[in-house]
KEZA-285344 format. One line per 2 residues: number of its first residue (from 1); their letters; for each residue x, z, y of N, C-alpha, C, CB. Coordinates in nm, 2 decimals, padded with zeros to 4 digits. Glycine has a CB too. Layout:
<nodes>
NUM = a = X Z Y X Z Y X Z Y X Z Y; ...
</nodes>
This chain:
<nodes>
1 = ma = 10.68 10.17 13.32 10.75 10.19 13.46 10.77 10.35 13.43 10.64 10.16 13.62; 10.90 10.39 13.44 10.87 10.60 13.50 10.85 10.66 13.57 10.92 10.70 13.50
3 = kt = 10.78 10.68 13.55 10.73 10.79 13.62 10.81 10.92 13.69 10.64 10.82 13.54; 10.77 10.94 13.83 10.91 11.05 13.92 10.89 11.14 13.84 10.89 11.13 14.10
5 = pe = 10.98 11.25 13.85 10.86 11.41 13.77 10.87 11.48 13.87 10.91 11.54 13.61; 10.75 11.56 13.85 10.77 11.65 13.98 10.76 11.80 14.00 10.67 11.62 14.06
7 = hk = 10.82 11.85 14.06 10.95 11.97 14.06 10.91 12.08 14.19 11.14 11.89 14.10; 10.86 12.13 14.16 10.83 12.32 14.34 10.92 12.37 14.32 10.69 12.50 14.35
9 = dk = 11.03 12.39 14.41 11.10 12.56 14.45 11.10 12.64 14.46 11.15 12.60 14.50; 11.13 12.78 14.49 11.10 12.86 14.43 11.08 12.94 14.56 11.18 12.89 14.33
11 = lg = 10.93 12.85 14.59 10.85 12.94 14.66 10.70 12.88 14.59 10.87 12.92 14.86; 10.73 12.77 14.53 10.64 12.68 14.45 10.59 12.58 14.61 10.49 12.78 14.36
13 = re = 10.67 12.53 14.61 10.68 12.34 14.78 10.69 12.25 14.69 10.85 12.31 14.94; 10.65 12.15 14.63 10.67 12.04 14.61 10.79 11.96 14.66 10.58 12.00 14.64
15 = la = 10.87 11.90 14.63 11.03 11.87 14.66 11.02 11.76 14.69 11.14 11.89 14.55; 11.06 11.66 14.73 11.10 11.54 14.80 11.23 11.43 14.74 11.14 11.59 14.92
17 = vg = 11.22 11.29 14.75 11.38 11.28 14.81 11.43 11.31 14.96 11.43 11.14 14.80; 11.52 11.34 14.97 11.53 11.30 15.17 11.45 11.49 15.21 11.33 11.08 15.25
19 = da = 11.39 11.60 15.12 11.40 11.70 15.18 11.55 11.79 15.16 11.28 11.75 15.13; 11.57 11.83 15.32 11.59 11.94 15.32 11.62 12.06 15.25 11.54 11.95 15.34
21 = vc = 11.71 12.17 15.14 11.67 12.22 15.09 11.78 12.31 15.14 11.63 12.18 14.98; 11.82 12.45 15.10 11.88 12.61 15.07 11.95 12.63 14.93 11.73 12.73 15.07
23 = yp = 12.12 12.65 14.86 12.10 12.63 14.72 12.23 12.70 14.70 12.08 12.48 14.66; 12.28 12.81 14.60 12.32 12.88 14.60 12.43 12.84 14.52 12.25 12.96 14.59
25 = vs = 12.59 12.82 14.58 12.72 12.75 14.57 12.77 12.85 14.54 12.80 12.69 14.68; 12.88 12.93 14.42 12.92 13.06 14.47 12.98 13.14 14.50 12.92 13.10 14.46
27 = nm = 12.82 13.17 14.51 12.84 13.34 14.59 12.81 13.30 14.70 12.99 13.43 14.59; 12.72 13.18 14.76 12.75 13.15 14.89 12.66 13.08 14.89 12.88 13.10 14.93
29 = lt = 12.52 13.07 15.03 12.41 12.95 15.10 12.46 12.91 15.14 12.32 12.95 15.17; 12.44 12.75 15.06 12.45 12.56 15.16 12.35 12.50 15.16 12.55 12.43 15.11
31 = ig = 12.36 12.47 15.21 12.25 12.36 15.33 12.27 12.20 15.30 12.30 12.37 15.54; 12.19 12.15 15.24 12.19 12.02 15.13 12.06 12.00 15.17 12.21 12.03 14.94
33 = tv = 12.05 11.78 15.11 11.89 11.69 15.10 11.90 11.70 14.97 11.86 11.53 15.15; 11.72 11.63 14.89 11.73 11.58 14.80 11.81 11.54 14.75 11.67 11.53 14.78
35 = tk = 11.85 11.49 14.72 11.92 11.35 14.66 11.81 11.23 14.57 12.05 11.41 14.54; 11.82 11.34 14.44 11.74 11.17 14.38 11.70 11.32 14.25 11.91 10.94 14.30
37 = ln = 11.55 11.36 14.20 11.47 11.35 14.12 11.54 11.34 13.97 11.39 11.26 14.17; 11.65 11.44 13.87 11.58 11.41 13.75 11.51 11.43 13.74 11.61 11.44 13.66
39 = nk = 11.49 11.47 13.53 11.36 11.51 13.44 11.33 11.65 13.49 11.38 11.51 13.25; 11.48 11.72 13.45 11.52 11.91 13.44 11.56 11.93 13.53 11.62 11.98 13.34
41 = mv = 11.65 11.89 13.63 11.68 11.90 13.75 11.71 11.85 13.90 11.75 11.93 13.73; 11.74 11.89 14.04 11.76 11.85 14.11 11.88 11.82 14.19 11.69 11.89 14.14
43 = kv = 11.93 11.73 14.24 12.00 11.66 14.22 12.07 11.73 14.39 11.93 11.51 14.18; 12.17 11.77 14.43 12.21 11.77 14.57 12.30 11.74 14.69 12.20 11.83 14.59
45 = qk = 12.35 11.72 14.78 12.43 11.67 14.83 12.44 11.77 15.01 12.38 11.50 14.80; 12.55 11.88 14.95 12.59 11.96 15.16 12.53 11.91 15.22 12.74 11.95 15.26
47 = vg = 12.57 11.99 15.31 12.49 11.84 15.44 12.63 11.90 15.54 12.24 11.87 15.56; 12.70 11.86 15.63 12.81 11.88 15.67 13.00 11.79 15.67 12.78 11.99 15.62
49 = pn = 13.05 11.88 15.76 13.13 11.72 15.79 13.24 11.74 15.67 13.23 11.70 15.98; 13.28 11.86 15.54 13.34 11.89 15.48 13.27 11.83 15.32 13.38 12.01 15.52
51 = ry = 13.33 11.76 15.29 13.15 11.66 15.18 13.31 11.75 15.00 13.11 11.27 15.20; 13.38 11.77 15.05 13.49 11.76 14.95 13.35 11.88 14.81 13.70 11.85 15.02
53 = ns = 13.34 11.81 14.64 13.24 11.86 14.59 13.10 11.90 14.64 13.30 11.93 14.57; 13.08 11.79 14.72 12.97 11.80 14.78 12.77 11.81 14.75 13.02 11.71 14.82
55 = eh = 12.83 11.76 14.61 12.66 11.64 14.56 12.70 11.86 14.35 12.76 11.25 14.46; 12.52 11.83 14.38 12.52 11.96 14.25 12.39 11.90 14.18 12.49 12.18 14.32
57 = nk = 12.34 11.98 14.09 12.29 11.96 14.01 12.20 12.14 13.96 12.40 11.88 13.93; 12.08 12.11 14.08 12.06 12.28 14.06 11.87 12.25 13.94 12.01 12.40 14.30
59 = yp = 11.85 12.34 13.90 11.67 12.38 13.90 11.57 12.40 13.94 11.63 12.42 13.88; 11.50 12.34 13.98 11.48 12.38 14.06 11.39 12.52 14.17 11.48 12.29 14.05
61 = nd = 11.36 12.61 14.07 11.36 12.71 14.10 11.50 12.74 14.15 11.31 12.78 14.00; 11.66 12.73 14.18 11.75 12.80 14.27 11.73 12.74 14.41 11.91 12.79 14.22
63 = vi = 11.67 12.60 14.45 11.61 12.56 14.57 11.57 12.63 14.63 11.53 12.49 14.58; 11.55 12.64 14.81 11.42 12.72 14.84 11.39 12.57 14.95 11.44 12.91 14.91
65 = kl = 11.32 12.48 14.97 11.32 12.43 15.09 11.28 12.44 15.20 11.31 12.37 15.10; 11.32 12.38 15.37 11.39 12.43 15.43 11.30 12.31 15.57 11.55 12.42 15.37
67 = eg = 11.23 12.41 15.65 11.13 12.36 15.83 11.30 12.24 15.81 11.12 12.55 16.06; 11.26 12.18 15.97 11.27 12.12 16.03 11.33 12.18 16.16 11.18 12.06 16.02
69 = ad = 11.31 12.31 16.23 11.34 12.36 16.32 11.46 12.42 16.23 11.24 12.44 16.38; 11.50 12.45 16.12 11.52 12.49 16.06 11.68 12.46 16.05 11.43 12.49 16.00
71 = vt = 11.63 12.32 16.00 11.82 12.26 15.98 11.86 12.18 16.13 11.82 12.09 15.81; 11.77 12.22 16.21 11.88 12.19 16.33 11.89 12.29 16.42 11.87 12.06 16.41
73 = fy = 11.87 12.34 16.38 11.91 12.50 16.39 12.01 12.52 16.38 11.86 12.60 16.32; 12.08 12.47 16.21 12.17 12.49 16.14 12.33 12.40 16.21 12.10 12.44 15.99
75 = il = 12.25 12.27 16.23 12.35 12.17 16.26 12.40 12.24 16.37 12.29 12.01 16.28; 12.33 12.26 16.52 12.24 12.27 16.63 12.44 12.46 16.68 11.97 12.33 16.54
77 = qn = 12.35 12.57 16.57 12.47 12.60 16.55 12.66 12.65 16.56 12.43 12.58 16.54; 12.67 12.51 16.38 12.76 12.45 16.35 12.84 12.37 16.38 12.73 12.43 16.31
79 = tk = 12.80 12.27 16.47 12.85 12.16 16.54 12.93 12.22 16.60 12.78 12.08 16.62; 13.05 12.23 16.64 13.20 12.12 16.75 13.18 12.12 16.84 13.24 11.98 16.76
81 = t = 13.19 12.15 16.95 13.19 12.01 17.06 13.29 12.00 17.15 13.07 11.99 17.16
</nodes>
């Protein structure tokens, strides 16, 4: 049975599948969720309506794990009514 890789973010917090993270894409910060833990990298998927080119592989030290309140604030701020 294959062992699940252990990764830590830029601040040293443990990453797991389903965690909300902030990561850089083309000189912008993007919010996404961890979808897979690879041996050396973390696969993240962008959160939001525009999902074009939404999956990226990032090194664990390129992401920062977000807390629930941060993600809720982002969703409320960027939701159109």
